[in-house]
C-alpha positions as CSV (number, residue, x, y, z in Angstrom):
1,M,18.6,-205.8,-26.0
2,T,17.0,-206.1,-22.6
3,A,19.1,-204.5,-19.8
4,P,20.6,-207.0,-17.3
5,V,18.8,-207.3,-14.0
6,F,20.7,-207.7,-10.7
7,R,19.4,-208.1,-7.2
8,F,20.7,-207.7,-3.6
9,A,18.6,-209.9,-1.3
10,P,19.4,-209.6,2.5
11,S,17.4,-211.0,5.3
12,P,16.2,-208.6,8.0
13,N,17.2,-210.8,10.9
14,G,20.2,-208.7,12.0
15,R,22.3,-205.8,10.9
16,L,24.4,-205.8,7.8
17,H,28.2,-206.4,8.1
18,L,31.2,-206.1,5.8
19,G,30.3,-209.3,3.9
20,H,26.9,-207.8,3.0
21,A,28.6,-204.6,2.0
22,L,30.9,-206.5,-0.5
23,S,27.9,-208.2,-2.1
24,A,25.8,-205.1,-2.3
25,L,28.6,-203.0,-3.8
26,K,29.4,-205.7,-6.3
27,N,25.8,-205.9,-7.5
28,F,25.6,-202.2,-7.7
29,E,28.8,-201.7,-9.6
30,M,28.2,-204.7,-12.0
31,A,24.7,-203.3,-12.8
32,R,26.1,-199.8,-13.4
33,E,29.0,-201.2,-15.6
34,T,26.6,-203.2,-17.8
35,G,23.8,-200.6,-18.0
36,G,21.6,-202.8,-15.9
37,R,19.1,-202.5,-13.2
38,L,19.5,-203.2,-9.5
39,L,16.6,-204.6,-7.4
40,L,16.4,-204.9,-3.7
41,R,14.6,-207.9,-2.2
42,I,13.9,-208.4,1.5
43,E,14.0,-212.1,2.2
44,D,11.9,-212.2,5.4
45,I,10.3,-215.7,5.2
46,D,11.7,-216.4,8.7
47,L,8.9,-214.6,10.4
48,G,10.3,-215.5,13.9
49,R,13.5,-213.6,13.3
50,A,12.6,-210.8,10.9
51,R,12.4,-207.4,12.5
52,P,11.1,-204.1,11.0
53,E,14.1,-202.2,12.6
54,F,16.5,-204.5,10.8
55,E,14.8,-203.8,7.5
56,Q,15.0,-200.1,8.1
57,A,18.7,-200.5,8.9
58,I,19.2,-202.2,5.6
59,Y,17.9,-199.1,3.7
60,E,20.0,-196.8,5.8
61,D,23.2,-198.8,5.4
62,L,22.8,-199.1,1.6
63,D,21.9,-195.4,1.2
64,W,25.0,-194.5,3.3
65,L,27.2,-196.6,1.0
66,G,25.8,-194.7,-2.0
67,I,23.8,-197.6,-3.4
68,T,20.5,-196.9,-5.2
69,W,17.9,-199.5,-6.2
70,E,14.6,-199.6,-8.0
71,E,11.3,-199.4,-6.2
72,P,9.2,-201.1,-5.1
73,V,11.1,-203.4,-2.8
74,R,9.9,-207.0,-2.9
75,R,9.2,-208.5,0.6
76,Q,8.9,-212.3,0.4
77,S,6.4,-212.3,3.3
78,E,3.9,-210.5,1.0
79,H,4.1,-213.1,-1.7
80,F,3.5,-216.5,-0.1
81,S,0.8,-217.2,-2.7
82,D,3.5,-217.2,-5.4
83,Y,5.5,-219.9,-3.5
84,E,2.4,-221.9,-2.8
85,A,1.6,-222.0,-6.5
86,A,5.1,-223.4,-7.3
87,L,4.8,-225.9,-4.5
88,D,1.4,-227.1,-5.8
89,R,3.0,-227.7,-9.2
90,L,5.7,-229.9,-7.5
91,K,2.9,-231.7,-5.6
92,V,0.9,-232.5,-8.7
93,A,4.1,-233.8,-10.4
94,G,4.6,-236.1,-7.4
95,L,8.1,-234.7,-6.7
96,V,7.6,-233.7,-3.1
97,Y,6.5,-235.5,0.1
98,R,5.3,-234.5,3.5
99,S,7.9,-234.4,6.2
100,T,6.8,-234.5,9.9
101,A,10.0,-235.6,11.6
102,T,11.4,-233.2,14.3
103,R,15.0,-232.2,14.6
104,K,15.4,-234.6,17.5
105,E,13.9,-237.5,15.6
106,V,16.3,-236.8,12.7
107,A,19.3,-236.5,15.0
108,D,18.3,-239.8,16.8
109,E,17.9,-241.6,13.5
110,I,21.2,-240.5,12.2
111,A,22.9,-241.4,15.5
112,A,21.4,-244.9,15.4
113,R,22.4,-245.5,11.8
114,E,26.0,-244.3,12.5
115,A,26.1,-246.6,15.5
116,G,24.8,-249.5,13.4
117,T,27.2,-249.1,10.5
118,G,30.2,-247.6,12.3
119,K,30.4,-245.0,9.5
120,A,29.7,-241.3,9.5
121,W,26.3,-240.3,8.0
122,P,26.6,-238.4,4.7
123,R,26.7,-234.6,4.8
124,D,25.6,-232.0,2.3
125,P,28.1,-229.4,1.0
126,D,27.3,-227.2,4.0
127,G,28.2,-230.0,6.4
128,A,24.7,-230.8,7.6
129,P,23.6,-234.4,7.6
130,L,21.3,-235.6,4.8
131,Y,17.7,-236.2,5.7
132,P,17.5,-239.9,6.7
133,F,13.9,-240.9,6.3
134,G,13.0,-240.3,2.6
135,S,9.5,-240.4,1.2
136,S,8.4,-242.9,3.8
137,D,8.0,-239.9,6.1
138,S,4.4,-239.0,5.3
139,S,1.3,-238.1,7.3
140,A,-2.4,-237.3,7.0
141,D,-3.4,-233.9,5.7
142,D,-4.4,-232.6,9.1
143,V,-1.0,-233.1,10.6
144,P,1.4,-230.0,10.4
145,S,4.2,-230.9,8.1
146,A,7.0,-229.6,6.0
147,W,7.5,-230.6,2.4
148,R,10.7,-232.1,1.0
149,L,11.8,-232.5,-2.6
150,D,12.1,-236.2,-3.6
151,M,15.6,-235.7,-5.0
152,R,15.8,-239.1,-6.7
153,A,12.4,-238.7,-8.4
154,A,13.3,-235.1,-9.4
155,I,16.6,-236.2,-11.0
156,D,15.0,-239.2,-12.7
157,R,12.4,-236.7,-14.2
158,I,15.0,-234.4,-15.8
159,G,18.2,-236.4,-15.9
160,Q,21.5,-235.7,-14.3
161,D,23.1,-233.6,-17.0
162,F,22.4,-229.9,-16.4
163,S,24.6,-227.0,-15.4
164,W,24.9,-223.2,-14.9
165,T,27.0,-220.4,-16.3
166,E,29.4,-219.1,-13.7
167,T,31.4,-215.9,-14.2
168,G,32.8,-215.8,-10.7
169,E,34.5,-218.6,-9.0
170,G,33.6,-221.6,-6.8
171,P,35.5,-222.7,-3.6
172,H,37.9,-224.7,-5.6
173,G,38.2,-222.5,-8.6
174,E,35.2,-223.7,-10.5
175,T,34.1,-221.3,-13.2
176,G,32.6,-221.3,-16.7
177,E,30.0,-224.0,-17.3
178,V,29.6,-225.8,-14.0
179,T,27.9,-229.2,-13.7
180,A,25.1,-229.1,-11.2
181,K,25.2,-231.8,-8.4
182,P,21.9,-231.5,-6.6
183,D,21.9,-235.0,-5.3
184,A,24.7,-234.0,-2.9
185,W,22.0,-232.1,-0.9
186,G,19.6,-235.0,-0.4
187,D,15.9,-234.3,0.0
188,V,16.0,-230.6,0.6
189,L,13.1,-228.6,2.2
190,V,10.9,-226.7,-0.2
191,A,8.4,-225.7,2.4
192,R,8.5,-225.4,6.2
193,K,5.8,-226.3,8.7
194,D,5.2,-222.6,9.5
195,V,5.5,-221.1,6.1
196,P,4.7,-222.4,2.6
197,T,8.2,-222.1,1.2
198,S,11.9,-222.4,2.0
199,Y,14.9,-220.4,0.9
200,H,15.5,-222.7,-2.1
201,L,12.0,-222.4,-3.4
202,S,11.4,-218.8,-2.8
203,V,14.7,-217.6,-4.3
204,V,14.1,-219.3,-7.7
205,V,10.5,-218.1,-7.8
206,D,11.5,-214.5,-7.0
207,D,14.3,-214.4,-9.4
208,A,12.0,-215.6,-12.2
209,L,9.1,-213.3,-11.4
210,E,11.4,-210.3,-11.1
211,G,13.2,-211.1,-14.3
212,V,16.6,-211.4,-12.6
213,T,19.3,-212.2,-15.2
214,H,22.4,-212.1,-13.0
215,V,22.7,-213.5,-9.5
216,V,25.8,-212.1,-7.7
217,R,26.3,-213.5,-4.2
218,G,28.9,-215.0,-1.8
219,R,30.8,-218.2,-2.5
220,D,29.2,-219.9,0.4
221,L,26.1,-220.3,-1.8
222,F,28.0,-221.7,-4.8
223,W,26.8,-225.3,-4.5
224,S,23.3,-224.3,-3.5
225,T,23.0,-223.3,-7.1
226,S,22.7,-227.0,-8.0
227,V,19.4,-227.1,-6.1
228,H,18.3,-223.9,-7.6
229,R,19.0,-225.1,-11.2
230,L,17.1,-228.3,-10.4
231,L,14.1,-226.4,-9.2
232,Q,14.3,-223.9,-12.2
233,T,14.3,-226.9,-14.6
234,L,11.4,-228.7,-12.9
235,L,9.3,-225.5,-12.8
236,G,10.2,-224.3,-16.3
237,L,11.9,-221.1,-15.0
238,P,14.7,-219.2,-16.7
239,A,18.3,-219.7,-15.5
240,P,20.2,-216.5,-14.6
241,V,24.0,-216.2,-15.0
242,Y,25.7,-216.7,-11.6
243,H,28.6,-214.9,-10.2
244,H,29.9,-216.1,-6.8
245,H,32.4,-213.8,-5.1
246,R,35.0,-214.2,-2.4
247,L,33.9,-214.0,1.3
248,I,35.0,-211.6,4.0
249,L,36.5,-213.7,6.8
250,D,37.2,-212.9,10.4
251,E,40.6,-213.3,12.0
252,D,39.8,-217.0,12.7
253,G,39.1,-217.6,9.0
254,R,35.3,-217.9,9.4
255,K,32.8,-216.0,7.2
256,L,31.2,-213.0,9.0
257,S,27.8,-213.8,10.5
258,K,24.9,-211.8,11.9
259,S,24.2,-214.7,14.4
260,R,27.6,-214.1,16.0
261,R,27.0,-210.4,16.0
262,D,30.1,-209.6,14.0
263,T,30.7,-205.9,13.7
264,S,27.9,-204.2,11.8
265,L,28.1,-201.4,9.2
266,S,26.1,-199.2,11.6
267,E,28.7,-199.8,14.3
268,L,31.5,-198.9,11.9
269,R,29.7,-195.8,10.8
270,A,29.1,-194.7,14.4
271,A,32.8,-195.2,15.1
272,G,33.7,-192.8,12.3
273,A,34.1,-195.0,9.2
274,T,33.3,-193.5,5.8
275,P,31.9,-195.3,2.8
276,A,35.4,-195.1,1.3
277,D,36.7,-196.9,4.4
278,I,34.2,-199.7,3.9
279,R,35.2,-200.1,0.3
280,R,38.9,-200.4,1.4
281,L,38.0,-202.9,4.1
282,V,36.2,-205.2,1.6
283,G,39.0,-204.9,-0.9
284,L,37.3,-202.8,-3.6
């Protein structure tokens, strides 16, 4: 039997905090308990925010926690051709369209529609408004554009009835065989104007190319799995088993965030914390 393959996949756009520690430790321990392998992936497609010093800090923090991983480490920025190939397949299938609208144009359109109907515009599971323009937003080849998945065409292609195996728990206790609901996300980005991919596309391509069998990550990404299962099905990629774990929250009940500069592992270490203290703080 092939050994299970797990992965921890942080972005080098800030320093790791307790939430990352929980996810990394869970991946490490589940791999060890099942006789599996642990991979480390650096998700650095956001070239404007990724920093070499943050990547180096990831290695230092994980090593301090006693976590080991297989080499080589996969950096997404070195594999854009893999994502372009997947995007080309979606283009040939007629399942994506060019998207040129700016954030301001999107916001203005949503505001106009809300004013016209007196109703709030639909939001995705993360609370962001759904893209309002649809496949009518297109342009000539020489105009910089992002690419969006035509959600209706994609679902029409494969049907609505598909799911994933969940061994953790969703935000409302969902577990076992969970029905995917990708249409709740609208026409998601599959490639940005500045790079030929998005989080959704790169993560499913990477998991397939690296042979990942078990995806262990925070519960905030639970419903994103619907989009990932849709893309896996469209591209003929294998479906890992998913395990979404609880989040580490701050005193206001919000999940920890690098963007708000929540206390980092390196700061805790400098203040005298030990790896055992970190395990206690994250409830392991």
